[in-house]
N, C-alpha and C positions, 0 to 999 in steps of 0.2 A: 281340333284340340286333342292332344294325346290322352290326357287324363279326362275320363268321362264321369262328371259328377252325377249324372242321372243313373249311370250303371252302378256307381258306388252306392247311391241311395237305395237302389233295388237290392243290392247285396247286404245292406245293413238296415233292413226294414224296421226292425224292432227299435233300433236306436233312433232312426229318423222319426218314427211315430212318437217315441218318447219326447224328442225335441219339439215336435208339433204340439203335444199336450203341455209341455213345460212353457213353451212360448205363449200358448193361449192363456194359461193361468197367470204367468208373469205379466203379460200385456194387459190383462184385465185389471190386475192390481195396480199397475202403473197408471192406467187410465184414470182410476179414482184418486190416485195420489198426485196427479199433475195439478199444478197451480192453475187457478182461474183468474183471468184479468179481462178488462174491457178492451184495452189496446195494448200492443207490445210496448215494453219500456224503451225509451230512448233518452239519451243524456242531453239535458239543457246545458249547452256549453257557454253559459253566461255567468259572470260573477259581478256582483254589485259592490262598488267601493264608494263609501260616503264619508264626507268630512264636513265640519262646521267651523266657521270663524265668526262667532257672535259679534255683531256690530259692524262688520265689514260691508262696504258697498258691493254692488254686483260686479263692477269693473275690477275692484281689488280682489274679490273672491275668484274671479275668472283668471286674472293674470298671476296672482300669487299662490293660489291653491290648485284650481283646476288645471292650469297650464303645467305646473310643476309635477302634479300627479300623472297627468297624461303623458308627459315626456318619459317618465319612468315606465309607465304601463305599456308604452309602445315597444318596449324591449322584451315583452312577454313572448316566450316561445309559442309557435303555432297561432299567433294572433291573426285574426281576420280584420277586425276594426275595433276602435274604441269610440263609444258614443256617450255623450254626457249632456246633462242639463244643469245649469247653474242659476241660482237665484241669490239674492243678497244674503251673504253669510252662510250659504249651504251649497255644496257641490255633490252631485250624484253621477257616478261614472259606471257605465256598463262595459265590461271587458268581454268581448265576443271572440271566441276561438274559431278557427277554420272548421268547416264541417267535416273535413278529412281527418280531424283529430280523433284518435281512438279513445273510446270511453275510459279505458284503463289508464291513459296518460293524463286525464283531466285532473285528478287529485294532486299529482306532482306539480302540474303547472300552477294550480291555485296556491300550493305551498311556495312556489317561486315568486308569485305575486306578493304574498304576505311578506316574504323575506326582503324582496326588493324595496317595497314601500317602507318596511321597517328600517332599512339602511339609509333611506333618504328623508326620513321623518324629521330629522334635525334641521333640514333646510327649509321647512315650512315656517311661516310667520309665527311669532309668539302668540299664544291664545287660541291656536287651532285645536279643536277637539277631534280626536280620531287620528287617522282614518279608521273606519270600521269596515268589516268585510262580511259579505253574505255569499258564501260559496254553496249554499243549499237552496239557491233560487228555484231549482227544479223540483223541490219536494212537493209531493201531491198529498192533499188532505181530503181523502175520499169520503169521509164521514164527518158531517157537521151537525151539531145540535145547537139550537138556540133556546135560551132560557128567558122566559118573560115572568114578570112578577106583578101580582095584584095585591096591594096592601103592604108591600115591603119596600124599604129604601134601596137605592142602587148598591149601597155598601152591604146591606144584608144579603141582597141577591148575589153579590160578588163572593161573599163568604161561602155561601152554599155552592156556588159554581166552582170555586177553588177546591172545595172538598170533593166534589164530583170528579174534578180533574185528577186529584190525587188517587182516587179509587180506580179510575179508568186507566191510569198509567200502569196499573198492576195487571192489566189484561195482556195475555200473551200476544206477541208480534206487534204490539203498539210501540211505535218508535218515539213519537213526541206529540204533544198536544198544545196548540196555540190558543190563547184566549183572545176573543174578538170583541171589540166594542166596550171593554171595561174602561171606566173613567177613574183616573187617580184622584184620591181625595187631597185637598189642599187646605191649610189653615191660613187664611188671609188676615194680615195685620194692615188695616186701612186707616189712613190718617189724612187730615186736611193740611195741605201745604201752607195755607194762610194762617191756620191756627199755630202750626209749629213755628212759623216765622214770627207771629205775634208774641209767642212765649220765649222766643230766642233759643229754640231747641234745635240742635244739629241732628239731621237725619242719621248721619254716620254714627253718632253716639248711641242712638236707639238700636241700630243694627248691630253694633259691636257688643252691646249688652246682651242681646238675644244670642249671638253666636258664642260669647264667652261662657254664659251660664249653661248652655246645652252641649258644650264640647265634651266629647269622649276622650279622656286622657287618663293614663295610668296614675293611680294614687299611691302605689307602693305596696310592698309585702313585708310583713314582720315574720322573721324566722326565729322560733324559739327552740328549746331543746326537745320539746314534745310535739309541736304542731306548727303549721304555717297559717298565718292570719292575713287575709286579703283586706285591704282598705278600700272603702267605697265612699265617695263624696256625693252628697245629695245635690239636687238642683236640676237634674235632667228633666226634660219635658215629657210628660205622659199624655197630656191632652191640651186642648185650647185653654182650659182654665189655668193650667200652669203658665201658659204664655201670658195670659192676662195679669197674673200675679207678679210679673217681672217689674222691678224698680231699677232705675238707673240714674246716674248723676250727670247733669248738664249745667254748665256755668255755676257750679258750686251748689246746685239744688238737687235734692232727691225727688225724682218724678216717678209717679206710678203710671205704668203703661195704660191701664184701664181709664185713666183720666184724659188721655190725649189720642187714643186710637180705639177703633172697633175691631174686635177679634171674633172671627166666625169660621166654622168649617164648611167648606163647599167642595165643588168638583172643579177639575182643571178648566181654566178660562184663558184662552179659547179652548173648547173641548177637543179631546183627542178623536181620532177616527171613530165613527159611530157605526153601530150595527142594529138593524131592526128586522124583525120577523113578522111578516104579514101586517106591516104598518105599526107594530108595537116596539118600543125600545127594548132591547134585549142584550144579553151577553152570550157570546157564542163559544163553543169548544170545537176546534177543528182538529181532527184526529188523523195522524199520518201512520201508515203501516211501514214496518221495517222492510228493507229490500229483500226480496225472495219469499215474503210471506204470502199466504193464501187469503185473498181479500174476502172470500166467502166465509172462511173459518173465522176471520177477524170480525166480520159482520155479525155472525151468530153469537160470538163471545160478547161483543159490545152490546148487542140487543139483550142478552141474558143479564149482563151486568146492569144495564139501564133499567130493566124491570125491577131489579132489587133496589136500585138507587131511588127510582121514582116512588116506590112504596115508602121510603123513608123521608121524602121531601114534604115539607108542610103544604097544606092546601093554600093555593095562591101562586105557587111557583110551578110553572108548567114548562116541561121540556118539549121542544118540537124538532123533529128530524128534518133538517133543512136540505142536506145533501146525503144521498144514500147510494154510494157507489156499489156496495154489495148487491143491492136489488137490481141495479142497472146491469151489472156483470152477470148475475144469475139469469136475468131475462135474456140478455144477449147470447150467453152460452147456450141456454135452452133453445133459442131460435136457431142458432147455427148448428147445434147438435141435431136438431130436428132436420135441418137441411142436409146434414151429413148422412143421416140414416135414410132420408128420402133418396139422396143420390146413390147410396149403396143399393137400395131396393130397385131403383131404376136400372142400374147397370146389371144387377142380377137378373132382372126380368128380361133385359135384352139378351143376356147370355143364354137363358133357358129357351127363349123364343127362336133364337137364331141357330143355336147349336144343338138343340134337343135337350132332353132331361139329363141324360148321363154326362155328356160333354159340358152342358151348361152348369151342372152341379160342380164339376171340377173347377171351372173358371170362377163360379160364384164363391166357392170355398177359398179361393186364392185371395179374395179381397179381405175378409177378416183375418186370415193368416198373415197377410202383409201388415195390416194395421196393428195387430197385437205385437208385432216385432218393432214397428216404428215407435209405438208409445214408450217403451223403456228407453229407446235411444233419445227421444225427446226429453225424457226425464233426466237422463245423464247430461244432455246438452243444455239443461235448464230453460227449455222452451215451454212456456205455459200454453194452456188452451185459451186462446184469445182471438180477436177478430181476424187477424192475419193468418195465424197458424191453422185455424179451423178452415178458413177459405182455401189455404194451400192444400189441406187434406182433400177437400172437395175437387180441386183442380187435378190433384194427383190421381184420383180414383179412376178417371178414364184412361190414364196412361198406364197405371200399374196392372190393368188386366190385359194389356197388349201382349206381354210376354207369355202369360198363361194361355191366352187365345191362340197365339202362334204355336206354342208347344202342342196343345190339344188338337189343333187343326192338322199339324203334320202327323201326329200319332194316328188320327182318324184316317188320313190319306194312306198311311203305310199299312194300317190294318186292312184297308180296302184292297191294297195291293197284295195281301197275303202274308204280311209279316206277323210274327207273334207280338204280344203286348210288350214284352221286354225289348224285342228288337225295334219296335216302333218308338219306344221311349228313348232308347239310346241313339237311334237315328236322328231324332229331333235335336238332341244335344249336339251330335256330331256335325250336323249340317247348319244349324241356325243359332247355336248358343253364342258363338263369337259375334255374328252380326247383331244379335239381340243385345249383347253386352255393349258393343260399339254404339248401337242405337241409344241405349240407356245413357251412356257417357255423353253422346252428342246432345241428347235432350237435356241432361243435367247441365251441360255447358251453356245451353241457352239461358239458364237461370243465373249464370255467374255474374252478369252485370248487376243483378239484384243483390246478390250476396256480398259483393265486394265494392259496391258503390260507396264512396267515402263522403257521406252527407247524412244529415239528420233524417231525411226521407228514406235514404238507403238503410239506415239503422232501423227505422220504423218498419220497413218491409222485409228485413233480413230473413225472417222465418219462412217466407215463401221459398227462397232458395234452399234453406236448410231442410225443411220438411219435404219438399218435392224431391230433392236429391236423395234423401234417406229412402223415401218410398220407391223411387225408381230402382235404386241398387238392391233394396230388399226384395222388390218384386221379381228381379232377375233370379235371385237365389231361390225364391219360392217357386218360380217357373221351372228351374232345372233340378231342384231337390224334392219339393213336395208335390208339385203338379204331376210329374211322371208316376210317382207312387200312387197318388189318387187316381190317375188315369188307368194304371194297371188294375186297380181295385174296382173301378166303376165302369170303364169303357168296355164295349163288346164289339166283336167284328161286325161291320156293316153288312147288311144283306146285299147291298148293291155291289157289284164287282167293279174292278178298275175301269173296264170299258164303259160302264154306265155312269161313271163319275161325272162326265161332261153334262149329262142330263140334269145334274143338280145345279150347275152354274147357269144362270139366266142366259138363254140364247140371245136375248136382246143385247146384252152387254158385249157378247162375243162379236155380234154383227157390227155393233158400234165401234168396237176396238179395231176390227179389220178395216172399217171404213176410214177412221181417222188416221190409221197407219198408211193407207193408200193415198189419202189426201194430206200427207204429212205437212206440206208447206202451208196449206190452208189452215190446218190445225194450229201450227206454230204462229202463223200470222194473226189468227183470231185471238189466241191466248195473249200475244203481245199487245194487241189492240185493247183487250180488256185491262191489261196492266197499265197501259198509258192512260186509259179512261179513269182508272182508279187514282192515278197520280194527279190528274187534272181535277178530280172531284174532291180530293183530300182537303183542300183549303176550306171547303164548305162544312167540314165536320167541326162542331163547336169544340173549343179548347177549355181545359180546366186543370188546375193544379191538384187539389184534393177537394172532394165534395163536403158539404155540410153534414154534420152528424145526424143520425136518426133519433137522437135523444130529444125529449120534449122541452128542454130548457131554451129560454131566450135571454140574451144579455142586453141590457138597456144601459147605454152609456150617457151620462149627463156631464158635459164639459162646459164650464163657464169661462169667461176671460180669466187669464192667469192671475190677475190681481184680486180676484173675488175672495171673500172670506169664507171660512168654513160654515159660518152662519147662513150665508147665501146658498151654499150647497145643501145644507140641511133643509132649508125652506123648499128648495127645488125638489129634493128627494121626497119630502113630505107630500108635495103636490102630485108626484108620481104615484105614491102610495094611494092617494085618493082616487086616481084613475083606475088602479088595479082592484080596489075594493069592490066586491060584488060582481066582478066580471065572471060570466058563466064558464069561460074557457080556462080560468086560472085555478090551478090546484093549490099553489102556495107561492110565496116569493120572499126573498130576503134582500135587504138593502144595505149597501156599504157606503157610508158618508165620509168623504174626505180621503177615500182610497178606492182601489179596485177590489174586486172579489179575490179572496185567497184562492190559490191554485187547487180547486177541488176536482180538476179534470186535467190530465197531463198536457194536452195540446193547447191549454188556455193561454191567451196572450195577457199576461198579468200586468196591471197598472199599479205603480207604486203609490205611496202616500203623497197626496197633494190636496191642499184645501179646496181647490177649484174643481175637483173631479169626484163624481159619485157614480156608483154602478149598482144595478139591481139584477138579480138572477131570478127570473120568473119561470116557474115550472108549470107548463100547460098540462091539460088532462091527457092529451095524446098529440101525435104529430099533426094530425088534421087541425086540432084546436090551436096548435102552435102557429100554423100558417095563417089561420083567421086572426089570431091575436096579433101576429106580426104586422099584418096590414092595418089593423085598427090602431095599434100603438104608433106606427109611423105617421099616420095621418093626424092623430091627436097631438103628438109631440110637435109636429110642424106647426100646428095651429096655436097650441097653448104654451109652448116654450120657445118663443122666437129669439130670446136672448142667449140661448144655449145651443151648443153643437151637440146634437143628439144622434145616437145610432142604435138601431135595433138589429140584432144579428143572432142567428142560431150558433150553437157550438160548431167548431170546425174539426175536421179530421186532419191528421198529419201535423207537421211542425207549425207552430203559431206564426201568424203573419200580421194581423191587425187589419187596417183599412185595405181593401183589395187593390185599389188604384193609388199609387204613390209616386211622386216625383220629388227628388231631393235637389234643392237649389243651394249651392255652396259658393263661398267666396269670403274674402277678408273683411269687407266693409258691410256692417249690418244693414245700413240704410239701402245700399245697392242690392243686397240680397233680398230685402223686403220688396223693393220695387220690381225686381225680376219675378219674384213669386207672385205678385199681383198680376203681372202680365201673363204669366203662365196660367194662373187661375182663370183669367178671362178666356184663354184658348180652350181650357178644359170645359168651361161652362157652356161653350157654344156647341159642344157635342151632345146629341140627344141621349146617348147611352150613359151619361155621367150625371150623378145626383150628389147633392150635399157636399159641394167643394168646400174645403176648410183647410186650416193651417194648424200645425202642432204648436206654433207660437208666432205671434206677429203683433199683438196689440201692446203699445206702450201704456204704462200706468202712471198715475199721478204720484208725485213724491213731494214732500215738504223739505225744502233745503233751508237749514238753519245756518245763516252766515254769521260767524262769530267775529267780532272786532277784537282781534288777538291783542292788540296794544292795550286797549281799554281793559280787557279781561286780565292781562298780566298786572296792570297797575292795581287791580282789585285783589290780586292773589288767586285768580281763577285760572283753570286750564281746560283744554278741550276734554280731557279725561273726566274732570270733575263734572262738567256740564253733561257729558254723555251718561255718566253714572246716575246723576240726579234725574235726568229725563227717563232713563230706563226704569228706575225705581218708581217714578211717578206714573208713567204711562203703562208699561208692560208688567211691572212688578219684578222684584228681585228676590230669588230664593236665598234666604239668609241662614237657615238651619233646617233640621228635620226632626220630626217627632217619630219615635219608634213605637209603632202601634201593631203589636202582634207580628204577622209576617209582612206587614206593609211598612214602607217608609213614607211618611206624610210630610211634604215640603211645607215650610213656613215661609210665606211670600209677603213681603212688605210692598205696599203700593198706595197710591192716592185713592181717594173716594171716587165713586163712579162719575159724578158730575164734573170732577176735575180731570179725570183720566181720559174720557172719550170726547172731549170738546177741544177743537183746535184753538178756539178763542182763549181758553184758559191757559194755554201753553205760554202765552206772553207774560202771564203773572206768576209763573212758577218761580218760587223763591230759591235762590242759590245761596248756600252758606258761605260766608267769608271767614278768613282765618281769625278775624278779631271778634268772632261770635255774632256778628250782625248778618243780615241777609239783604240781597238785592233781587229785584225781579229779572227774569231772563231777558225781557225787552230792553234792559239797560245795556246789555253787551252783545245783543244779537238781533238780526232782522230775519224776516220769514219770506220765502219765495216759493211759488209752486213751479215744479219742473216735471218733465216726463222722463221715465226710465223704463227700459224693458224689464218686466218682472222676472223673466225667464229667458234663457238663451240655450238652445241646443247646439251642440257641436258634434262633428264626426271627424275622427282623426285630426283633432285640434283645429278644425276649420269650421267657422259658424255655418250651420246648415239648417235651412228652413224646409220642412216637408209639406208639400201641397198634396192633400189626400182627398179621396172621394169614394163614394159608393157607386155600384154599378146598377143601372136600371134593370128591372125585371126582364128576364129573357136574354140579357147580355152576359158577357164574360169579361174579366179583366184583360185577358189576352186580346180579345177583339177590340176593346176600347183603346188599348195601348197601340195596337197596329193602326187603328184609324187615326189616332192623334199623332202618330210618328212623323209624318211630313211637317206638320205645323210646329211640333216641338223641336224637330231637327233644325228648322229654319230659325226659330228663336234662339236655340243653342248656338248656332253659327254666328248670330249677331252679337253675342256676348263678348265683352273684352276678357282677355286672359287675366286672372285664372278662374273667372267665374264659369260655372258649368251646371248643367242639369243632368241628373242621372235617374234612371228608372228604378223604382223600388217596389215594395209590396209583393203581391202574388206573382207577378211576372218575373221579378228578380229571383225570388225563392224557387220558382219553377225552373228557371233557366239554370240556376246553380245545381238543383237536384238532378235535372236531366243531364247536365254536363258531367256530373259525377258518375252517372250510369254509362253515358256514351264513352267516357274515358276508359271504361273497362271493356267496352265492346271489342277493341283489337285483341285483348287477351282471350275473350270468348271465341272470336273467329279463329285465332291461332289454335286453341284447344280443339275446336271442331275440325279444322283442317287436318290437324295431327291425327285425331281419331279416325277421320274418314280415310286419310291416306294409309294409315296402318291397316285398315280393313280392305280398301279398294285396290291399293297398290297400282294405281293408274291415274294419270292426269286427265285422260279422256273421261273416265267414269266419274272422277271428282268434278269435272266441269258439268256433267249431266246433273249431278246432285245439286250443285250450287245454282244451276239454272232454274230449278223448280222452286227453290226456297222463296225468292221474293214474290212469286206469283200469288202467295197467300194474301197479299195486300188487297187483292180484288175483293175477297170475302170480308176482310176487315172493314174496308171503307163502306162497302154495301151494308154490312150489319149495323155499323154505327149510324149511318145516315138513315136507315129505315127505322131503327129503334129510337133515334134522337139522342142517344147517349153521347157524352162528350169524350174527347180524346184527352184524358188526364194522365197524371203520372203513373197510376196503376195500370191504365190501359196500355201505355207505352211499354210497361214491363210485360204485359201479356203479348204484345206484338213481338218483343224480343224472344220470348219463350217459344213462339211459333217456329222460329228458325230451327231450333233443335227438333221440334216435333215433326215438322215436314221433312227435314233432312233424314230423320230416323226411318220414316216410311220409304223414302227414296233409296236409301242404302239397302234396306232389306229387299226391295223390289229388284234393284240391280244385281244384288248377290244371287237372287233366285234366277234371274236371267242367265247369269254365268254358270250356275249349277245346272240348269237345263241344257246349256251349250256343252258342258262337260259330259253330259249323259248322251251326247251324240245328235242332238236335234239341230236342224237347220236354224240359223240365227232368227229368221222371220218367225218360224214356229216356236222357237225358244222364248221370244218376246211375248208371243200370244199366250203360251202355256204358263209362263211365269206370272204374267199379269192376271190371268184367270185364277191361278192357284193362290195368289196373294190378295185377290179381290175381296174375298170374304173377311179374312182377319183385319185387313186395312180398313175396310168399310165399317166393320163392327166396332173397331177401336174408335173411329171417328164418330159413329153414332152414339157409342157409349159415352164418349167425352162430351159431346154436344148435349145429350139428354141429361147427363150427370150434372151439368152446369146450370140446368134450368132452375133448381131450387135457390141458387144465389143470384140468378140474373135480375130479379126484381129489387135486390138490395141496393142501397145508395153507394156503398163503398165498392162492392165487387161487381156491380152491374156492368159498367163500361168494360172492365177486363173480361167478364164472362162473354159479353156479346162479341168483343174483338176475337177471343179465342174460338168461340162457336162459329162465327162467320169465316174466320181465317182458316181454321182447321178443316172445316167442311169443304170450303173452296179448294184449299191446298190438297186435300185428299183426292177430290175429283180430278184436279189438274195432274196430280201424280199418276193416276190411273189412266189418263187420256193423253195429256201433253207429253209426259216422260217417254212412253213407248214410241210416240210419233217422233220425238226429238232423237231417241236412240237410233231408230232406223234411218233417220235423216243424217245424223252425225257420222254413223259408220257406213253410210251409203248401202244399206241392206236392201236387196231386191226381194220381192215376194216369192216365196217358194212355189215351184210349179206344182200343180195339183196332180196327185198320183192316183 
């Protein structure tokens, strides 16, 4: 390179020193300003579209609402698939975008969905409510407080909680706050249908009177010359007493409501989704932070505000911190920061021990110098300190000292040859700056599949690519700008002369090197044999997508048959509370009845509101306690909750999946799909690695079919609409008006008394009003039959789809189970008539999608690597030598994973891909050193030996530094597999580079051993 940066730095020492000081101060400030988070943010590319058609049957809702909406939604740009579940009168549709969709494009796509549905809304049947949209499905509520009350009514508790919510919304960086478990108040007007019939009172007259008196309608405004007078008409309802005071006219008589009905205030019946804390009824506040905020700062502000609020709350109302993401993040960041400093200390120690105090000091100083420059770049790129970025920094540590080691090693060698310090520094740049830069680019290119993988998993791990690439490029500038300056200041001329230099290199390695070069074909054969053995052993490495989190929470799912009432779910959840009370391993727990937990953790698989589903979030005292509790709960639930499908699972890392083993059965006929699913479940149950086989829907439910004699009804002046309205009012209750009570709207619901409302036998005697003022019982115009109907139907891309799902037995993996079941499932699939089919879902599908997104970028990675290598090597022969070494690192990868027992997961695959660049980097520098030795006039044989010996120390030191630097994160759940893969692969690859590559070089170029002189 013509322009010598190291020479320029030495000529402008004051300015370069100033830059070093400025970088140190700026980097330190940036480190403390960087945001803190538990996990990197990634976009949940799912939108929920919901619509209701009250009174419609399941089939009508499916055909007239779900089908119409799905047809339009299938035109959504970047759509992956549409998934929906439909029950009688209600449809819920999940619009899932392709994983390749960029996060920046998602808001525009959601706008397109709203506009498209708005354009076709007029085609939906009359009476459809909605559709409504939830494009904030991925919002995370990291802080949750539960408020319990002793001696207060639920309404009084809610008033206080609403006040707390208003005050917390004023805290900086708080985006929104959701209220959990609050029950709306209702004023019930309950009447006896027999009494109304006996008095000849029409229900419609009662309802009309209530609506007319409470109607909000303008009364006019009088404008005078001086002022404006507003007219207000009395009669609006302020309480249940005002409702009781209503009088209305029926059949020419003035009737008082209090004489024919009971009016009382209660809570929604059936109840809305419930929330309990430690087994006590509670109202929760779930707090979401704005995008880009600092969760630790928000946590401190919320904690300060809650101390002030708690002091103002009356005795008996107790706030409990249910979810505390700031604490989790602070704990995780401290653990990883400790690991980072440990890794820095380890690498510094290696530098001092291997290079000596002076040279080691230069290399050691290059680490913090590189980091303080990386931190401001991370801040500009909006990369927070979180699980992935901190791990990436630890991975980068071993790599970023390589350039500094190389520079200092060359300087030391040139000083030994008699060069001045300045000459040695400029020589290092002149001979190795370009190969080092090429090596940095090649190593960074190895991380390209991580950075540009178009998937949620790729988005989750993007900061590995970003941080490591930053560190590599910055480390090169540090090595050519700062390291020479530090070297000139700290290094001294070695006492040993150039002729004595060889004595420093272990003679054992020299003898080994000569031996393997002489037995080149044996060396090549042995290396290839190890590579083949690694390929054969690789299937025995366990597979995994993402591991479970190391957080202490457990999720307990309780799923009853789809026709179960919310009362049944509440009873089941209360029994679970009894199991958890007094357990020594339980710190606290919260229970969500009639819905799943709110997204308090970004990768959570959120379950929407359904009466048949409840979920508890149990916080154990530590991870060991979590494992003990997991085993006990699984056993207790299997014994004591036989009617429910239960699942106990820790929180997962990476994109949410749900049940690990899933198969989707699709086809047009529901009964055929059900039969196939039953056969598939039988196949799965036969495998010893599968537990808890269940279905997302399958059980038909009872239904009462009221068959109306239409001719008789018309003769009496009745219609189906009249019958449906009367039954709805009697059985479920009909909201007729609202009482405006402060900030609340309280529905006034007219319905029959309890004994008439909940009994099937009384349906026959329900009185139907006739136009002539008389009434007839329902049994006069209708008969009653029991039938079966599916309470819920799932569809995928408009095709009925039943998912057979299961848990994996301890010690197994979803991938292993699916591979073992593959022949039997394929046989069953082949026997199915068209268009019925079985598709693999769950963890295996998500893993395949994520890995496919990574491997799709591998060709680009290889192209970049080949381009950088060819630009440096300028030879196809030398390029072949480099590429021959790269795959040999698989020997160490497989050995390390098998010995450690770590699984080959998504993150470990990323580690293997990064090894390509790391090994290629060493091979390039070694081959360039051979060419340099040859240019200096050495025989090729001697050039290979001298180049390998001269590169032995920096290459081995880099490998040792990288391996030892990864030790602090090797025990972690998330980074462990990747750490072991890199440690084993890099160590084996380094040894192979120093032994196999010289042997291959002399074999490829047919080099003869130089005669002894």
